[in-house]
Structures are given as structure tokens and as C-alpha cells.
DRENTORKOL-3810 file (N, C-alpha, C; in nm, 4 decimals):
REM DRENTORKOL-3810
@n.u->11.1882; n.v->-10.1215; n.w->2.7444; ca.u->11.0901; ca.v->-10.1371; ca.w->2.8496; c.u->10.9878; c.v->-10.0231; c.w->2.8487
@n.u->11.0278; n.v->-9.9064; n.w->2.7979; ca.u->10.9360; ca.v->-9.7925; ca.w->2.7986; c.u->10.8439; c.v->-9.7898; c.w->2.6778
@n.u->10.8705; n.v->-9.8710; n.w->2.5770; ca.u->10.7921; ca.v->-9.8657; ca.w->2.4532; c.u->10.6436; c.v->-9.8962; c.w->2.4731
@n.u->10.6058; n.v->-9.9961; n.w->2.5526; ca.u->10.4609; ca.v->-10.0177; ca.w->2.5723; c.u->10.3922; c.v->-9.8995; c.w->2.6405
@n.u->10.4633; n.v->-9.8326; n.w->2.7304; ca.u->10.4039; ca.v->-9.7184; ca.w->2.8002; c.u->10.3834; c.v->-9.6004; c.w->2.7050
@n.u->10.4729; n.v->-9.5847; n.w->2.6088; ca.u->10.4577; ca.v->-9.4800; ca.w->2.5075; c.u->10.3307; c.v->-9.5057; c.w->2.4274
@n.u->10.3116; n.v->-9.6300; n.w->2.3886; ca.u->10.1952; ca.v->-9.6664; ca.w->2.3079; c.u->10.0655; c.v->-9.6448; c.w->2.3861
@n.u->10.0609; n.v->-9.6956; n.w->2.5073; ca.u->9.9404; ca.v->-9.6832; ca.w->2.5897; c.u->9.9141; c.v->-9.5365; c.w->2.6231
@n.u->10.0200; n.v->-9.4641; n.w->2.6555; ca.u->10.0048; ca.v->-9.3224; ca.w->2.6888; c.u->9.9492; c.v->-9.2418; c.w->2.5729
@n.u->9.9976; n.v->-9.2696; n.w->2.4522; ca.u->9.9476; ca.v->-9.1980; ca.w->2.3346; c.u->9.7989; c.v->-9.2205; c.w->2.3127
@n.u->9.7567; n.v->-9.3456; n.w->2.3244; ca.u->9.6147; ca.v->-9.3770; ca.w->2.3045; c.u->9.5297; c.v->-9.3147; c.w->2.4148
@n.u->9.5775; n.v->-9.3232; n.w->2.5391; ca.u->9.4997; ca.v->-9.2670; ca.w->2.6498; c.u->9.4888; c.v->-9.1152; c.w->2.6417
@n.u->9.5988; n.v->-9.0502; n.w->2.6085; ca.u->9.5950; ca.v->-8.9039; ca.w->2.5988; c.u->9.5082; c.v->-8.8604; c.w->2.4815
@n.u->9.5285; n.v->-8.9216; n.w->2.3643; ca.u->9.4473; ca.v->-8.8875; ca.w->2.2472; c.u->9.2999; c.v->-8.9168; c.w->2.2689
@n.u->9.2718; n.v->-9.0347; n.w->2.3228; ca.u->9.1325; ca.v->-9.0713; ca.w->2.3505; c.u->9.0696; c.v->-8.9833; c.w->2.4570
@n.u->9.1486; n.v->-8.9474; n.w->2.5584; ca.u->9.0978; ca.v->-8.8607; ca.w->2.6645; c.u->9.0640; c.v->-8.7212; c.w->2.6139
@n.u->9.1522; n.v->-8.6672; n.w->2.5305; ca.u->9.1228; ca.v->-8.5358; ca.w->2.4723; c.u->9.0010; c.v->-8.5432; c.w->2.3799
@n.u->8.9910; n.v->-8.6521; n.w->2.3056; ca.u->8.8734; ca.v->-8.6707; ca.w->2.2200; c.u->8.7451; c.v->-8.6834; c.w->2.3010
@n.u->8.7544; n.v->-8.7536; n.w->2.4126; ca.u->8.6382; ca.v->-8.7693; ca.w->2.5005; c.u->8.5917; c.v->-8.6335; c.w->2.5539
@n.u->8.6895; n.v->-8.5519; n.w->2.5944; ca.u->8.6538; ca.v->-8.4184; ca.w->2.6436; c.u->8.5904; c.v->-8.3337; c.w->2.5337
@n.u->8.6416; n.v->-8.3454; n.w->2.4122; ca.u->8.5823; ca.v->-8.2720; ca.w->2.3001; c.u->8.4415; c.v->-8.3228; c.w->2.2720
@n.u->8.4217; n.v->-8.4555; n.w->2.2794; ca.u->8.2881; ca.v->-8.5119; ca.w->2.2584; c.u->8.1889; c.v->-8.4624; c.w->2.3625
@n.u->8.2316; n.v->-8.4545; n.w->2.4855; ca.u->8.1416; ca.v->-8.4062; ca.w->2.5917; c.u->8.1040; c.v->-8.2610; c.w->2.5686
@n.u->8.2009; n.v->-8.1805; n.w->2.5257; ca.u->8.1747; ca.v->-8.0383; ca.w->2.5047; c.u->8.0856; c.v->-8.0152; c.w->2.3827
@n.u->8.1047; n.v->-8.0977; n.w->2.2784; ca.u->8.0322; ca.v->-8.0769; ca.w->2.1524; c.u->7.9133; c.v->-8.1711; c.w->2.1336
@n.u->7.8920; n.v->-8.2634; n.w->2.2286; ca.u->7.7817; ca.v->-8.3614; ca.w->2.2223; c.u->7.7879; c.v->-8.4433; c.w->2.0931
@n.u->7.9057; n.v->-8.4978; n.w->2.0635; ca.u->7.9251; ca.v->-8.5738; ca.w->1.9393; c.u->7.9785; c.v->-8.7141; c.w->1.9654
@n.u->7.9463; n.v->-8.7720; n.w->2.0777; ca.u->8.0021; ca.v->-8.9010; ca.w->2.1172; c.u->7.9767; c.v->-9.0077; c.w->2.0121
@n.u->8.0663; n.v->-9.0925; n.w->1.9786; ca.u->8.2069; ca.v->-9.1091; ca.w->2.0161; c.u->8.3035; c.v->-9.0620; c.w->1.9075
@n.u->8.2623; n.v->-8.9703; n.w->1.8256; ca.u->8.3412; ca.v->-8.9298; ca.w->1.7089; c.u->8.4828; c.v->-8.8869; c.w->1.7454
@n.u->8.4968; n.v->-8.7865; n.w->1.8309; ca.u->8.6292; ca.v->-8.7344; ca.w->1.8623; c.u->8.7093; c.v->-8.8292; c.w->1.9520
@n.u->8.6401; n.v->-8.9122; n.w->2.0291; ca.u->8.7107; ca.v->-9.0117; ca.w->2.1095; c.u->8.7832; c.v->-9.1097; c.w->2.0183
@n.u->8.7149; n.v->-9.1561; n.w->1.9157; ca.u->8.7775; ca.v->-9.2488; ca.w->1.8205; c.u->8.8892; c.v->-9.1821; c.w->1.7419
@n.u->8.8639; n.v->-9.0618; n.w->1.6949; ca.u->8.9668; ca.v->-8.9899; ca.w->1.6186; c.u->9.0887; c.v->-8.9635; c.w->1.7076
@n.u->9.0663; n.v->-8.9185; n.w->1.8296; ca.u->9.1763; ca.v->-8.8927; ca.w->1.9224; c.u->9.2532; c.v->-9.0193; c.w->1.9565
@n.u->9.1816; n.v->-9.1288; n.w->1.9770; ca.u->9.2484; ca.v->-9.2557; ca.w->2.0051; c.u->9.3335; c.v->-9.3023; c.w->1.8884
@n.u->9.2813; n.v->-9.2870; n.w->1.7674; ca.u->9.3583; ca.v->-9.3271; ca.w->1.6487; c.u->9.4796; c.v->-9.2368; c.w->1.6286
@n.u->9.4630; n.v->-9.1078; n.w->1.6517; ca.u->9.5775; ca.v->-9.0170; ca.w->1.6406; c.u->9.6821; c.v->-9.0465; c.w->1.7488
@n.u->9.6365; n.v->-9.0800; n.w->1.8684; ca.u->9.7293; ca.v->-9.1181; ca.w->1.9744; c.u->9.8036; c.v->-9.2460; c.w->1.9407
@n.u->9.7329; n.v->-9.3411; n.w->1.8810; ca.u->9.7954; ca.v->-9.4664; ca.w->1.8376; c.u->9.9004; c.v->-9.4391; c.w->1.7311
@n.u->9.8647; n.v->-9.3565; n.w->1.6330; ca.u->9.9598; ca.v->-9.3224; ca.w->1.5260; c.u->10.0800; c.v->-9.2478; c.w->1.5825
@n.u->10.0564; n.v->-9.1568; n.w->1.6749; ca.u->10.1662; ca.v->-9.0845; ca.w->1.7375; c.u->10.2571; c.v->-9.1772; c.w->1.8168
@n.u->10.1982; n.v->-9.2748; n.w->1.8861; ca.u->10.2776; ca.v->-9.3723; ca.w->1.9604; c.u->10.3636; c.v->-9.4565; c.w->1.8683
@n.u->10.3066; n.v->-9.5026; n.w->1.7575; ca.u->10.3821; ca.v->-9.5819; ca.w->1.6592; c.u->10.4953; c.v->-9.4972; c.w->1.6024
@n.u->10.4663; n.v->-9.3728; n.w->1.5674; ca.u->10.5683; ca.v->-9.2832; ca.w->1.5122; c.u->10.6833; c.v->-9.2643; c.w->1.6114
@n.u->10.6503; n.v->-9.2415; n.w->1.7377; ca.u->10.7533; ca.v->-9.2206; ca.w->1.8393; c.u->10.8361; c.v->-9.3466; c.w->1.8610
@n.u->10.7729; n.v->-9.4626; n.w->1.8617; ca.u->10.8456; ca.v->-9.5883; ca.w->1.8789; c.u->10.9414; c.v->-9.6104; c.w->1.7624
@n.u->10.8950; n.v->-9.5884; n.w->1.6411; ca.u->10.9819; ca.v->-9.6060; ca.w->1.5239; c.u->11.0988; c.v->-9.5089; c.w->1.5304
@n.u->11.0718; n.v->-9.3840; n.w->1.5676; ca.u->11.1771; ca.v->-9.2837; ca.w->1.5785; c.u->11.2814; c.v->-9.3260; c.w->1.6818
@n.u->11.2369; n.v->-9.3740; n.w->1.7974; ca.u->11.3294; ca.v->-9.4176; ca.w->1.9018; c.u->11.4099; c.v->-9.5400; c.w->1.8578
@n.u->11.3453; n.v->-9.6345; n.w->1.7902; ca.u->11.4164; ca.v->-9.7538; ca.w->1.7453; c.u->11.5204; c.v->-9.7201; c.w->1.6393
@n.u->11.4874; n.v->-9.6305; n.w->1.5481; ca.u->11.5841; ca.v->-9.5899; ca.w->1.4458; c.u->11.7023; c.v->-9.5154; c.w->1.5088
@n.u->11.6745; n.v->-9.4320; n.w->1.6082; ca.u->11.7808; ca.v->-9.3599; ca.w->1.6779; c.u->11.8716; c.v->-9.4585; c.w->1.7513
@n.u->11.8108; n.v->-9.5574; n.w->1.8165; ca.u->11.8881; ca.v->-9.6582; ca.w->1.8888; c.u->11.9730; c.v->-9.7406; c.w->1.7925
@n.u->11.9163; n.v->-9.7760; n.w->1.6773; ca.u->11.9908; ca.v->-9.8524; ca.w->1.5777; c.u->12.1104; c.v->-9.7725; c.w->1.5262
@n.u->12.0890; n.v->-9.6428; n.w->1.5040; ca.u->12.1975; ca.v->-9.5572; ca.w->1.4566; c.u->12.3084; c.v->-9.5489; c.w->1.5614
@n.u->12.2703; n.v->-9.5379; n.w->1.6896; ca.u->12.3700; ca.v->-9.5328; ca.w->1.7964; c.u->12.4459; c.v->-9.6656; c.w->1.8083
@n.u->12.3756; n.v->-9.7762; n.w->1.7936; ca.u->12.4405; ca.v->-9.9071; ca.w->1.8011; c.u->12.5388; c.v->-9.9269; c.w->1.6880
@n.u->12.5051; n.v->-9.8819; n.w->1.5681; ca.u->12.5948; ca.v->-9.8962; ca.w->1.4551; c.u->12.7166; c.v->-9.8057; c.w->1.4682
@n.u->12.7042; n.v->-9.6963; n.w->1.5352; ca.u->12.8154; ca.v->-9.6035; ca.w->1.5523; c.u->12.9145; c.v->-9.6467; c.w->1.6592
@n.u->12.8796; n.v->-9.7459; n.w->1.7390; ca.u->12.9668; ca.v->-9.7896; ca.w->1.8493; c.u->13.0250; c.v->-9.9285; c.w->1.8214
@n.u->13.0841; n.v->-9.9476; n.w->1.7069; ca.u->13.1497; ca.v->-10.0733; ca.w->1.6784; c.u->13.0573; c.v->-10.1887; c.w->1.6450
@n.u->12.9344; n.v->-10.1586; n.w->1.6041; ca.u->12.8415; ca.v->-10.2637; ca.w->1.5624; c.u->12.7753; c.v->-10.3378; c.w->1.6771
@n.u->12.7776; n.v->-10.2830; n.w->1.7957; ca.u->12.7132; ca.v->-10.3493; ca.w->1.9098; c.u->12.5673; c.v->-10.3410; c.w->1.9030
END
């Protein structure tokens, strides 16, 4: 249930930081896009990590 929030949070945080960098450096929308993509990649990485951890735990408990 938390996986969609991880994904959305990563994009929002990355995009938000990029937006702030764009405002400071007057480079809109360069850093917003880069930050959003990095947030997306970070969200995917975290989801995969959590799913692999969950799979490992399930296999260790009698195959449940």
C-alpha cells in the first residue's frame, strides 16, 4: 500500500528541489526535469529494494 506513495514522493521531492534550483539559477525547466527523473529513479530503486527484501523474508518463513 505504501509503494505508490514512495514513487510519488520521490518525484515530488526531486522535482521540487530541481524547481528551487531552477529559480535560483534562472535555468527553468532544466533542473526540475533532472530532479524529477532522479526522484523517479530513486523511487523505482527503493520499490525494487523493498520488494526483494519482502521476497527474501517470505522465502525464509516456510515459503509463504
